[in-house]
N, CA, C and O atoms as CSV, one atom per row, in Angstrom:
chain,resi,resn,atom,element,x,y,z
A,1,VAL,N,N,-16.906,60.534,-81.298
A,1,VAL,CA,C,-15.596,61.173,-81.607
A,1,VAL,C,C,-14.993,60.046,-81.661
A,1,VAL,O,O,-15.023,59.283,-80.696
A,2,GLN,N,N,-14.188,59.675,-83.068
A,2,GLN,CA,C,-13.217,59.037,-83.052
A,2,GLN,C,C,-12.290,59.782,-83.643
A,2,GLN,O,O,-12.603,60.595,-84.513
A,3,LEU,N,N,-10.468,59.517,-83.067
A,3,LEU,CA,C,-9.323,59.951,-83.674
A,3,LEU,C,C,-8.651,58.761,-83.692
A,3,LEU,O,O,-8.620,57.861,-82.854
A,4,VAL,N,N,-8.040,58.887,-84.909
A,4,VAL,CA,C,-7.433,57.919,-85.324
A,4,VAL,C,C,-5.846,58.186,-85.668
A,4,VAL,O,O,-5.741,59.067,-86.522
A,5,GLU,N,N,-5.080,57.864,-85.400
A,5,GLU,CA,C,-3.192,58.570,-85.127
A,5,GLU,C,C,-2.816,57.786,-86.514
A,5,GLU,O,O,-3.394,56.802,-86.975
A,6,SER,N,N,-1.771,58.438,-87.018
A,6,SER,CA,C,-1.361,57.560,-88.034
A,6,SER,C,C,-0.006,58.196,-88.329
A,6,SER,O,O,0.113,59.324,-87.849
A,7,GLY,N,N,1.440,57.552,-89.267
A,7,GLY,CA,C,2.620,58.006,-89.207
A,7,GLY,C,C,3.675,57.467,-88.080
A,7,GLY,O,O,4.714,58.089,-87.859
A,8,GLY,N,N,3.459,56.703,-87.635
A,8,GLY,CA,C,4.354,56.046,-86.545
A,8,GLY,C,C,4.772,55.188,-87.415
A,8,GLY,O,O,4.285,54.656,-88.413
A,9,GLY,N,N,6.350,55.119,-86.540
A,9,GLY,CA,C,6.799,53.627,-86.939
A,9,GLY,C,C,8.856,53.747,-86.535
A,9,GLY,O,O,9.301,54.540,-85.705
A,10,LEU,N,N,9.623,52.905,-87.245
A,10,LEU,CA,C,10.838,52.945,-87.138
A,10,LEU,C,C,12.051,53.933,-87.878
A,10,LEU,O,O,12.245,53.999,-89.092
A,11,VAL,N,N,12.772,54.644,-86.861
A,11,VAL,CA,C,13.471,55.483,-87.920
A,11,VAL,C,C,14.582,55.589,-87.080
A,11,VAL,O,O,14.584,55.192,-85.915
A,12,GLN,N,N,15.581,56.147,-87.681
A,12,GLN,CA,C,17.466,56.052,-87.435
A,12,GLN,C,C,17.328,57.605,-86.195
A,12,GLN,O,O,16.519,58.528,-86.288
A,13,ALA,N,N,18.151,57.460,-85.384
A,13,ALA,CA,C,18.391,58.476,-84.686
A,13,ALA,C,C,18.710,60.123,-85.567
A,13,ALA,O,O,19.239,60.302,-86.664
A,14,GLY,N,N,18.370,60.741,-84.967
A,14,GLY,CA,C,18.714,62.114,-86.229
A,14,GLY,C,C,17.323,62.340,-87.822
A,14,GLY,O,O,17.233,63.090,-88.794
A,15,GLY,N,N,16.591,61.308,-87.300
A,15,GLY,CA,C,15.525,61.194,-88.786
A,15,GLY,C,C,14.289,62.084,-88.122
A,15,GLY,O,O,14.151,62.693,-87.061
A,16,SER,N,N,13.401,61.829,-89.374
A,16,SER,CA,C,11.969,62.571,-89.409
A,16,SER,C,C,11.019,61.512,-89.434
A,16,SER,O,O,11.202,60.382,-89.886
A,17,LEU,N,N,9.615,62.139,-88.719
A,17,LEU,CA,C,8.020,61.405,-89.007
A,17,LEU,C,C,7.374,62.757,-88.554
A,17,LEU,O,O,7.796,63.626,-87.791
A,18,LYS,N,N,5.879,62.623,-89.477
A,18,LYS,CA,C,4.893,63.469,-88.926
A,18,LYS,C,C,3.855,62.559,-89.117
A,18,LYS,O,O,3.398,61.881,-90.036
A,19,LEU,N,N,3.571,62.840,-87.576
A,19,LEU,CA,C,1.887,61.788,-87.415
A,19,LEU,C,C,1.222,62.758,-87.559
A,19,LEU,O,O,1.375,63.977,-87.636
A,20,SER,N,N,0.207,61.818,-87.591
A,20,SER,CA,C,-1.470,62.877,-88.212
A,20,SER,C,C,-2.201,61.882,-87.373
A,20,SER,O,O,-1.969,60.694,-87.146
A,21,CYS,N,N,-3.124,62.666,-86.982
A,21,CYS,CA,C,-4.551,62.275,-85.809
A,21,CYS,C,C,-5.659,62.709,-86.870
A,21,CYS,O,O,-5.577,63.888,-87.214
A,22,ALA,N,N,-6.357,62.195,-87.263
A,22,ALA,CA,C,-7.725,62.244,-87.731
A,22,ALA,C,C,-8.979,62.190,-87.615
A,22,ALA,O,O,-9.522,61.095,-87.766
A,23,ALA,N,N,-9.888,63.539,-87.270
A,23,ALA,CA,C,-11.024,62.892,-86.086
A,23,ALA,C,C,-11.871,62.926,-87.257
A,23,ALA,O,O,-11.744,63.425,-88.375
A,24,SER,N,N,-13.076,62.022,-86.485
A,24,SER,CA,C,-14.348,61.793,-87.445
A,24,SER,C,C,-15.401,61.953,-86.142
A,24,SER,O,O,-15.088,62.141,-84.966
A,25,GLY,N,N,-16.645,61.829,-86.674
A,25,GLY,CA,C,-18.145,61.856,-86.079
A,25,GLY,C,C,-18.558,63.350,-85.573
A,25,GLY,O,O,-19.621,63.851,-85.206
A,26,ARG,N,N,-17.611,63.691,-85.680
A,26,ARG,CA,C,-18.365,65.546,-85.153
A,26,ARG,C,C,-16.904,66.380,-85.337
A,26,ARG,O,O,-15.813,65.857,-85.105
A,27,THR,N,N,-17.067,67.642,-85.754
A,27,THR,CA,C,-15.916,68.263,-86.059
A,27,THR,C,C,-15.160,68.992,-84.719
A,27,THR,O,O,-15.765,69.634,-83.861
A,28,LEU,N,N,-14.151,68.818,-84.735
A,28,LEU,CA,C,-12.956,69.326,-83.623
A,28,LEU,C,C,-13.082,70.951,-83.672
A,28,LEU,O,O,-13.497,71.533,-82.670
A,29,THR,N,N,-12.865,71.393,-84.380
A,29,THR,CA,C,-12.261,73.112,-84.793
A,29,THR,C,C,-12.848,74.318,-83.639
A,29,THR,O,O,-12.839,75.547,-83.579
A,30,ASP,N,N,-13.290,73.327,-82.893
A,30,ASP,CA,C,-13.341,74.766,-81.701
A,30,ASP,C,C,-12.819,73.901,-80.769
A,30,ASP,O,O,-13.396,74.059,-79.694
A,31,ARG,N,N,-11.901,72.984,-80.727
A,31,ARG,CA,C,-12.013,72.016,-79.390
A,31,ARG,C,C,-9.840,72.600,-79.299
A,31,ARG,O,O,-9.139,72.757,-80.299
A,32,ALA,N,N,-9.438,72.746,-78.055
A,32,ALA,CA,C,-7.815,72.482,-77.971
A,32,ALA,C,C,-7.478,71.149,-77.904
A,32,ALA,O,O,-8.140,70.427,-77.157
A,33,MET,N,N,-6.123,70.464,-78.864
A,33,MET,CA,C,-5.858,69.546,-78.913
A,33,MET,C,C,-4.449,69.251,-78.889
A,33,MET,O,O,-3.722,70.003,-79.538
A,34,ALA,N,N,-3.906,68.247,-78.228
A,34,ALA,CA,C,-2.351,67.701,-78.119
A,34,ALA,C,C,-1.876,66.494,-78.398
A,34,ALA,O,O,-2.706,65.660,-78.758
A,35,TRP,N,N,-1.037,66.256,-78.345
A,35,TRP,CA,C,-0.027,64.774,-78.323
A,35,TRP,C,C,0.292,64.689,-76.676
A,35,TRP,O,O,0.415,65.393,-75.673
A,36,PHE,N,N,0.338,63.249,-77.167
A,36,PHE,CA,C,0.858,62.826,-75.510
A,36,PHE,C,C,1.434,61.737,-76.001
A,36,PHE,O,O,0.984,61.228,-77.027
A,37,ARG,N,N,2.281,61.322,-75.490
A,37,ARG,CA,C,2.952,59.824,-75.679
A,37,ARG,C,C,3.457,59.299,-73.894
A,37,ARG,O,O,3.619,59.928,-72.849
A,38,GLN,N,N,3.569,57.867,-74.276
A,38,GLN,CA,C,4.135,57.324,-73.175
A,38,GLN,C,C,4.903,55.706,-73.707
A,38,GLN,O,O,4.640,54.846,-74.548
A,39,ALA,N,N,5.848,55.905,-72.776
A,39,ALA,CA,C,7.060,55.172,-72.982
A,39,ALA,C,C,6.968,53.526,-71.852
A,39,ALA,O,O,6.965,53.664,-70.629
A,40,PRO,N,N,6.912,52.309,-72.398
A,40,PRO,CA,C,7.313,51.784,-71.522
A,40,PRO,C,C,7.777,51.584,-70.218
A,40,PRO,O,O,9.002,51.629,-70.106
A,41,GLY,N,N,7.117,51.371,-69.182
A,41,GLY,CA,C,7.013,51.649,-67.821
A,41,GLY,C,C,6.985,52.986,-67.037
A,41,GLY,O,O,7.154,53.331,-65.868
A,42,LYS,N,N,6.745,53.476,-68.017
A,42,LYS,CA,C,6.567,55.200,-67.774
A,42,LYS,C,C,4.906,55.848,-67.746
A,42,LYS,O,O,3.866,55.372,-68.200
A,43,GLU,N,N,5.174,57.115,-67.018
A,43,GLU,CA,C,3.541,57.306,-67.323
A,43,GLU,C,C,3.302,58.465,-68.401
A,43,GLU,O,O,4.256,59.149,-68.774
A,44,ARG,N,N,1.868,58.693,-68.946
A,44,ARG,CA,C,1.791,58.972,-70.355
A,44,ARG,C,C,2.163,60.581,-69.769
A,44,ARG,O,O,1.724,61.007,-68.701
A,45,GLU,N,N,3.260,61.545,-70.905
A,45,GLU,CA,C,3.527,62.759,-70.870
A,45,GLU,C,C,3.101,63.566,-71.884
A,45,GLU,O,O,2.984,63.037,-72.989
A,46,PHE,N,N,2.756,65.100,-71.726
A,46,PHE,CA,C,2.502,66.134,-72.598
A,46,PHE,C,C,3.775,65.805,-73.613
A,46,PHE,O,O,4.925,65.397,-73.451
A,47,VAL,N,N,3.087,66.138,-74.566
A,47,VAL,CA,C,4.157,66.552,-75.736
A,47,VAL,C,C,3.855,67.961,-76.595
A,47,VAL,O,O,4.673,68.865,-76.767
A,48,ALA,N,N,3.009,67.936,-76.901
A,48,ALA,CA,C,2.442,69.366,-78.028
A,48,ALA,C,C,1.228,69.681,-77.504
A,48,ALA,O,O,0.636,69.002,-76.665
A,49,ALA,N,N,0.805,70.810,-78.036
A,49,ALA,CA,C,-0.301,70.775,-77.889
A,49,ALA,C,C,-0.340,72.118,-78.971
A,49,ALA,O,O,0.641,72.810,-79.244
A,50,VAL,N,N,-2.076,72.349,-79.648
A,50,VAL,CA,C,-2.397,73.350,-80.506
A,50,VAL,C,C,-3.624,73.992,-80.305
A,50,VAL,O,O,-4.621,73.373,-80.678
A,51,SER,N,N,-3.809,75.361,-79.679
A,51,SER,CA,C,-5.341,75.815,-79.746
A,51,SER,C,C,-5.652,75.810,-80.678
A,51,SER,O,O,-4.990,75.864,-81.714
A,52,TRP,N,N,-7.401,75.700,-80.434
A,52,TRP,CA,C,-8.572,75.743,-81.441
A,52,TRP,C,C,-8.428,76.354,-82.717
A,52,TRP,O,O,-8.698,75.874,-83.818
A,53,THR,N,N,-7.814,77.850,-82.336
A,53,THR,CA,C,-8.046,78.508,-84.105
A,53,THR,C,C,-6.508,77.986,-84.606
A,53,THR,O,O,-6.342,78.341,-85.773
A,54,GLY,N,N,-5.160,77.140,-83.993
A,54,GLY,CA,C,-4.040,77.037,-84.888
A,54,GLY,C,C,-3.533,77.757,-84.496
A,54,GLY,O,O,-2.439,77.529,-85.012
A,55,ASN,N,N,-3.283,79.247,-83.433
A,55,ASN,CA,C,-2.619,80.334,-83.752
A,55,ASN,C,C,-2.116,80.136,-82.523
A,55,ASN,O,O,-1.949,81.288,-82.123
A,56,ASN,N,N,-1.839,79.558,-81.844
A,56,ASN,CA,C,-0.952,78.735,-80.629
A,56,ASN,C,C,-0.694,77.362,-80.754
A,56,ASN,O,O,-1.372,76.509,-81.327
A,57,THR,N,N,0.717,77.214,-79.952
A,57,THR,CA,C,1.253,76.335,-79.988
A,57,THR,C,C,1.923,76.020,-79.121
A,57,THR,O,O,2.674,76.921,-78.747
A,58,TYR,N,N,2.068,74.327,-78.159
A,58,TYR,CA,C,2.654,74.630,-76.633
A,58,TYR,C,C,3.310,73.345,-76.604
A,58,TYR,O,O,2.691,72.320,-76.888
A,59,TYR,N,N,4.653,73.341,-76.243
A,59,TYR,CA,C,5.126,72.323,-76.028
A,59,TYR,C,C,5.843,71.891,-74.652
A,59,TYR,O,O,5.646,72.464,-73.581
A,60,ALA,N,N,6.883,70.566,-74.881
A,60,ALA,CA,C,7.349,70.127,-73.555
A,60,ALA,C,C,8.731,70.376,-73.970
A,60,ALA,O,O,9.186,70.476,-75.109
A,61,ASP,N,N,9.284,70.452,-72.890
A,61,ASP,CA,C,10.883,71.148,-72.912
A,61,ASP,C,C,11.540,70.454,-73.604
A,61,ASP,O,O,12.383,71.012,-74.305
A,62,SER,N,N,11.424,69.234,-73.655
A,62,SER,CA,C,12.266,68.401,-74.036
A,62,SER,C,C,12.227,67.857,-75.458
A,62,SER,O,O,12.911,66.938,-75.906
A,63,VAL,N,N,10.996,68.829,-76.305
A,63,VAL,CA,C,10.772,68.108,-77.862
A,63,VAL,C,C,10.818,69.694,-78.416
A,63,VAL,O,O,10.707,69.821,-79.635
A,64,LYS,N,N,10.944,70.678,-77.767
A,64,LYS,CA,C,10.889,72.257,-78.131
A,64,LYS,C,C,12.241,72.131,-79.328
A,64,LYS,O,O,13.316,71.575,-79.104
A,65,GLY,N,N,11.840,72.797,-80.597
A,65,GLY,CA,C,12.803,73.245,-81.665
A,65,GLY,C,C,12.827,72.157,-82.022
A,65,GLY,O,O,13.814,72.106,-82.755
A,66,ARG,N,N,12.251,70.943,-81.983
A,66,ARG,CA,C,12.806,69.952,-82.900
A,66,ARG,C,C,11.214,69.166,-83.427
A,66,ARG,O,O,11.058,68.560,-84.487
A,67,PHE,N,N,10.173,69.387,-82.370
A,67,PHE,CA,C,8.738,69.035,-82.845
A,67,PHE,C,C,7.970,70.538,-83.195
A,67,PHE,O,O,8.035,71.663,-82.700
A,68,THR,N,N,7.271,69.968,-84.231
A,68,THR,CA,C,6.233,71.084,-84.777
A,68,THR,C,C,4.982,70.596,-84.647
A,68,THR,O,O,4.778,69.558,-85.277
A,69,GLY,N,N,3.648,71.240,-83.718
A,69,GLY,CA,C,2.341,70.641,-83.595
A,69,GLY,C,C,1.551,72.352,-85.005
A,69,GLY,O,O,1.737,73.529,-85.315
A,70,SER,N,N,0.691,71.131,-85.287
A,70,SER,CA,C,-0.155,71.837,-86.329
A,70,SER,C,C,-1.395,71.118,-86.515
A,70,SER,O,O,-1.561,69.925,-86.261
A,71,ARG,N,N,-2.466,72.120,-87.087
A,71,ARG,CA,C,-3.642,71.487,-87.280
A,71,ARG,C,C,-4.523,72.201,-88.602
A,71,ARG,O,O,-4.554,73.411,-88.828
A,72,ASP,N,N,-5.291,71.032,-89.485
A,72,ASP,CA,C,-5.923,71.778,-90.680
A,72,ASP,C,C,-7.197,71.631,-90.085
A,72,ASP,O,O,-7.715,70.540,-89.847
A,73,ASN,N,N,-7.691,72.717,-89.850
A,73,ASN,CA,C,-9.325,72.439,-89.355
A,73,ASN,C,C,-10.176,72.335,-90.724
A,73,ASN,O,O,-11.371,72.139,-90.500
A,74,ALA,N,N,-9.903,72.403,-91.812
A,74,ALA,CA,C,-10.703,72.014,-92.439
A,74,ALA,C,C,-10.767,70.675,-93.412
A,74,ALA,O,O,-11.453,70.502,-94.420
A,75,LYS,N,N,-9.802,69.770,-92.759
A,75,LYS,CA,C,-9.687,68.753,-92.546
A,75,LYS,C,C,-9.886,68.154,-91.202
A,75,LYS,O,O,-9.736,66.938,-91.088
A,76,ASN,N,N,-10.190,68.839,-90.227
A,76,ASN,CA,C,-10.362,68.183,-88.782
A,76,ASN,C,C,-9.177,67.397,-88.758
A,76,ASN,O,O,-9.424,66.224,-89.041
A,77,THR,N,N,-8.161,67.589,-88.558
A,77,THR,CA,C,-6.656,66.994,-88.375
A,77,THR,C,C,-5.593,67.485,-88.089
A,77,THR,O,O,-4.988,68.214,-88.875
A,78,LEU,N,N,-5.152,67.177,-86.892
A,78,LEU,CA,C,-3.869,67.448,-85.969
A,78,LEU,C,C,-2.824,66.848,-86.593
A,78,LEU,O,O,-2.939,65.775,-87.186
A,79,TYR,N,N,-1.362,67.736,-86.464
A,79,TYR,CA,C,-0.547,67.297,-86.925
A,79,TYR,C,C,1.173,67.348,-85.968
A,79,TYR,O,O,1.465,68.352,-85.317
A,80,LEU,N,N,2.249,65.973,-86.060
A,80,LEU,CA,C,2.924,66.728,-85.253
A,80,LEU,C,C,4.172,65.995,-86.206
A,80,LEU,O,O,4.364,64.822,-86.525
A,81,GLN,N,N,4.844,67.143,-86.467
A,81,GLN,CA,C,6.252,66.983,-87.094
A,81,GLN,C,C,7.637,66.530,-86.430
A,81,GLN,O,O,8.295,67.170,-85.610
A,82,MET,N,N,7.783,65.887,-86.711
A,82,MET,CA,C,8.894,65.466,-85.577
A,82,MET,C,C,10.333,64.815,-86.345
A,82,MET,O,O,10.552,63.796,-86.999
A,83,ASN,N,N,11.421,66.336,-85.750
A,83,ASN,CA,C,12.686,66.447,-86.526
A,83,ASN,C,C,13.937,65.831,-85.521
A,83,ASN,O,O,13.814,65.498,-84.342
A,84,SER,N,N,14.597,65.807,-85.970
A,84,SER,CA,C,16.087,65.306,-84.745
A,84,SER,C,C,15.652,64.356,-84.094
A,84,SER,O,O,16.128,64.338,-82.959
A,85,LEU,N,N,14.903,63.489,-84.322
A,85,LEU,CA,C,14.352,62.148,-83.435
A,85,LEU,C,C,15.493,61.606,-82.107
A,85,LEU,O,O,16.602,61.328,-82.561
A,86,LYS,N,N,15.422,61.510,-81.277
A,86,LYS,CA,C,16.328,60.826,-80.399
A,86,LYS,C,C,15.917,59.379,-80.049
A,86,LYS,O,O,14.761,59.116,-80.378
A,87,PRO,N,N,16.594,58.401,-79.467
A,87,PRO,CA,C,16.339,57.184,-79.242
A,87,PRO,C,C,15.256,57.577,-78.057
A,87,PRO,O,O,14.363,56.732,-77.987
A,88,GLU,N,N,15.105,58.814,-76.972
A,88,GLU,CA,C,14.543,59.004,-75.774
A,88,GLU,C,C,12.951,59.236,-76.511
A,88,GLU,O,O,11.981,59.347,-75.762
A,89,ASP,N,N,12.822,59.280,-77.590
A,89,ASP,CA,C,11.577,60.013,-78.332
A,89,ASP,C,C,10.746,58.850,-78.212
A,89,ASP,O,O,9.551,58.845,-77.915
A,90,THR,N,N,11.564,57.753,-78.497
A,90,THR,CA,C,10.403,56.321,-78.388
A,90,THR,C,C,9.384,55.855,-77.273
A,90,THR,O,O,9.689,55.550,-76.120
A,91,ALA,N,N,8.015,55.856,-77.871
A,91,ALA,CA,C,7.020,55.937,-77.317
A,91,ALA,C,C,5.637,55.754,-78.051
A,91,ALA,O,O,5.440,56.310,-79.131
A,92,VAL,N,N,4.907,55.151,-77.591
A,92,VAL,CA,C,3.434,55.550,-78.444
A,92,VAL,C,C,3.096,56.965,-78.233
A,92,VAL,O,O,3.299,57.398,-77.099
A,93,TYR,N,N,2.611,57.774,-79.130
A,93,TYR,CA,C,2.174,58.970,-79.091
A,93,TYR,C,C,0.571,58.834,-79.988
A,93,TYR,O,O,0.122,58.324,-81.015
A,94,TYR,N,N,0.136,59.630,-78.862
A,94,TYR,CA,C,-1.356,59.703,-78.477
A,94,TYR,C,C,-1.879,60.933,-78.855
A,94,TYR,O,O,-1.269,61.878,-78.353
A,95,CYS,N,N,-3.039,61.304,-79.752
A,95,CYS,CA,C,-3.721,62.488,-79.777
A,95,CYS,C,C,-4.963,62.575,-79.149
A,95,CYS,O,O,-5.732,61.626,-78.996
A,96,ALA,N,N,-5.141,63.654,-78.809
A,96,ALA,CA,C,-6.142,63.807,-77.668
A,96,ALA,C,C,-6.554,65.438,-78.129
A,96,ALA,O,O,-5.805,66.295,-78.599
A,97,ALA,N,N,-8.395,65.546,-77.731
A,97,ALA,CA,C,-9.187,66.265,-77.764
A,97,ALA,C,C,-9.578,67.251,-76.445
A,97,ALA,O,O,-9.555,66.681,-75.354
A,98,HIS,N,N,-9.805,68.161,-76.454
A,98,HIS,CA,C,-10.439,68.766,-74.952
A,98,HIS,C,C,-12.039,68.518,-74.875
A,98,HIS,O,O,-12.744,68.479,-75.883
A,99,GLY,N,N,-12.279,68.437,-74.220
A,99,GLY,CA,C,-13.935,68.395,-73.528
A,99,GLY,C,C,-14.938,69.024,-74.056
A,99,GLY,O,O,-15.910,68.569,-74.658
A,100,ARG,N,N,-14.484,70.746,-73.648
A,100,ARG,CA,C,-15.136,71.516,-73.935
A,100,ARG,C,C,-14.568,72.538,-75.495
A,100,ARG,O,O,-13.555,72.163,-76.084
A,101,PRO,N,N,-15.222,73.584,-75.916
A,101,PRO,CA,C,-15.339,74.054,-76.860
A,101,PRO,C,C,-14.096,75.367,-76.140
A,101,PRO,O,O,-14.124,75.484,-74.915
A,102,TYR,N,N,-13.073,76.283,-76.947
A,102,TYR,CA,C,-12.980,77.563,-77.030
A,102,TYR,C,C,-12.157,77.439,-75.385
A,102,TYR,O,O,-12.127,78.444,-74.674
A,103,GLN,N,N,-11.705,76.496,-75.044
A,103,GLN,CA,C,-10.798,76.520,-73.630
A,103,GLN,C,C,-9.677,76.647,-74.247
A,103,GLN,O,O,-9.458,76.374,-75.427
A,104,VAL,N,N,-8.796,77.148,-73.307
A,104,VAL,CA,C,-7.140,77.064,-73.137
A,104,VAL,C,C,-6.641,76.018,-73.406
A,104,VAL,O,O,-7.112,74.916,-73.125
A,105,VAL,N,N,-5.350,76.298,-74.140
A,105,VAL,CA,C,-4.743,74.326,-73.897
A,105,VAL,C,C,-4.277,74.400,-72.919
A,105,VAL,O,O,-3.711,75.397,-72.470
A,106,LEU,N,N,-4.511,72.686,-72.048
A,106,LEU,CA,C,-3.670,72.345,-71.471
A,106,LEU,C,C,-2.724,70.964,-71.740
A,106,LEU,O,O,-2.832,70.140,-72.648
A,107,THR,N,N,-1.598,71.020,-70.437
A,107,THR,CA,C,-0.697,70.707,-70.696
A,107,THR,C,C,-0.748,69.042,-69.816
A,107,THR,O,O,0.144,68.215,-69.630
A,108,THR,N,N,-1.905,69.053,-69.506
A,108,THR,CA,C,-2.155,67.794,-68.367
A,108,THR,C,C,-2.910,67.035,-69.250
A,108,THR,O,O,-3.598,67.565,-70.122
A,109,THR,N,N,-2.827,65.709,-69.077
A,109,THR,CA,C,-3.782,64.747,-69.284
A,109,THR,C,C,-5.803,65.340,-68.998
A,109,THR,O,O,-6.858,65.131,-69.597
A,110,ASN,N,N,-5.536,65.834,-68.208
A,110,ASN,CA,C,-7.032,66.200,-67.390
A,110,ASN,C,C,-7.956,67.582,-68.285
A,110,ASN,O,O,-7.589,68.747,-68.438
A,111,GLY,N,N,-9.021,67.023,-68.676
A,111,GLY,CA,C,-9.554,67.890,-69.533
A,111,GLY,C,C,-10.085,67.274,-71.261
A,111,GLY,O,O,-11.014,67.584,-72.007
A,112,TYR,N,N,-8.946,66.283,-71.354
A,112,TYR,CA,C,-8.641,65.918,-72.783
A,112,TYR,C,C,-9.839,64.480,-72.404
A,112,TYR,O,O,-9.864,63.620,-71.523
A,113,VAL,N,N,-10.606,64.765,-73.432
A,113,VAL,CA,C,-11.902,63.496,-73.111
A,113,VAL,C,C,-11.914,62.561,-74.423
A,113,VAL,O,O,-12.637,61.585,-74.624
A,114,TYR,N,N,-11.172,62.974,-75.055
A,114,TYR,CA,C,-11.568,61.805,-76.393
A,114,TYR,C,C,-9.842,61.767,-76.810
A,114,TYR,O,O,-9.110,62.744,-76.968
A,115,TRP,N,N,-9.527,60.476,-76.910
A,115,TRP,CA,C,-8.111,59.663,-77.449
A,115,TRP,C,C,-8.343,59.014,-78.771
A,115,TRP,O,O,-9.310,58.389,-79.207
A,116,GLY,N,N,-6.852,59.429,-79.440
A,116,GLY,CA,C,-6.486,57.825,-80.318
A,116,GLY,C,C,-6.450,56.976,-79.369
A,116,GLY,O,O,-6.510,57.031,-78.141
A,117,GLN,N,N,-6.297,55.852,-80.463
A,117,GLN,CA,C,-5.596,54.298,-80.149
A,117,GLN,C,C,-4.102,54.169,-80.022
A,117,GLN,O,O,-3.435,53.248,-79.550
A,118,GLY,N,N,-3.663,55.555,-80.669
A,118,GLY,CA,C,-1.973,55.766,-79.982
A,118,GLY,C,C,-1.519,55.214,-81.771
A,118,GLY,O,O,-2.271,54.627,-82.549
A,119,THR,N,N,-0.409,55.542,-81.965
A,119,THR,CA,C,0.925,54.889,-82.670
A,119,THR,C,C,1.837,55.017,-82.253
A,119,THR,O,O,2.215,56.014,-81.636
A,120,PRO,N,N,2.553,53.858,-82.518
A,120,PRO,CA,C,3.948,53.649,-81.788
A,120,PRO,C,C,5.080,54.351,-82.556
A,120,PRO,O,O,4.844,54.292,-83.763
A,121,VAL,N,N,6.457,55.124,-82.225
A,121,VAL,CA,C,7.304,55.421,-82.509
A,121,VAL,C,C,8.711,54.940,-82.209
A,121,VAL,O,O,9.207,55.241,-81.123
A,122,THR,N,N,9.366,54.246,-83.051
A,122,THR,CA,C,10.551,53.238,-82.112
A,122,THR,C,C,11.868,54.334,-83.226
A,122,THR,O,O,11.805,54.493,-84.445
A,123,VAL,N,N,13.164,55.036,-82.052
A,123,VAL,CA,C,14.003,55.700,-82.688
A,123,VAL,C,C,15.395,54.479,-82.412
A,123,VAL,O,O,15.502,53.723,-81.446
A,124,SER,N,N,16.191,54.588,-83.408
A,124,SER,CA,C,17.133,53.969,-83.108
A,124,SER,C,C,17.934,54.681,-82.882
A,124,SER,O,O,17.967,55.900,-83.055
A,125,SER,N,N,18.986,53.709,-82.295
A,125,SER,CA,C,20.592,54.783,-82.110
A,125,SER,C,C,21.577,53.814,-83.346
A,125,SER,O,O,22.740,54.132,-83.594
């Protein structure tokens, strides 16, 4: 399984970006998927997750109301729409897929066995 993120870049505070995570090698339509981020010198942290059906989403408190996670199972792709970006959102963003099918969403890295290489997001003040 390969996960490839795209859509990162440099944006001013208050701006928007939409990240994509395309899966290949096998379908992940039966797996919960999530976004994590890691800022320089900090641990990787949970950002958002989408259930395998796409009907349920979960967010870190720091991004609630600003970020929206979604998936298109027909395209085997996960998305993260990021609005009202803040400088503290600057990080490398990673997508991940759960290792087992039909599992509940997890908000820690445990259980996610497939990871992308990350896409950097920089928000300037």
